C-alpha positions, 0 to 999 in steps of 0.5 A: 630557199634550199637552192637559193638561201638569199630568196627572201632578201631578194623578194624584199628588194624586188618588192621595194625597188623592182630589182634584186641582187644576184644570189650568192657566189660560189664562195658565199654559198661555201661559207654559208654551207660551212657555217650551217654545218658548224651550227649542226655540230654544236647542236647535235655533235659531229656524228649526228650532224654529218648524217643530218647534213647530207640532205642539206648539202645536196641542195647547196652543192647542186646550186653550186653546180657541183657535178653529181659524182662529187655531190654523191661522195657526201652521202658516204661521209662518216667522219669530220676528216672525210667531210673536210676532204670532200669539201676541199675536193669541191673547192679545188674542182669548182672554185675556178669554174664559174659563178653559181647563178640561179638554179632552175627548178622545173615546174609543170606548165599549164593550169593548176588543176593539172598539177 
């Protein structure tokens, strides 16, 4: 669910119909990312929200195909202004690139006993 927040909706659709909607677009993911960040700000206050959101934003940005160097900038963000500036860089660089499709998570092959 970290890389695809729509996974549970997709599973229900697949179970009921045998088909599922694609995961969210770049804009959908950006909206969800910002909404979750705002919830954290309300709950924890801005400084703590910024620090605790660093791990979550990595998953969002990875699924949005944001290049690693740009994802890394969020690890140094300490203020809301710096967060907003980094978000604008992500939007400017990636909005025009492509649809953020499914992210592939590598898993070992073979029987479970060998994992």
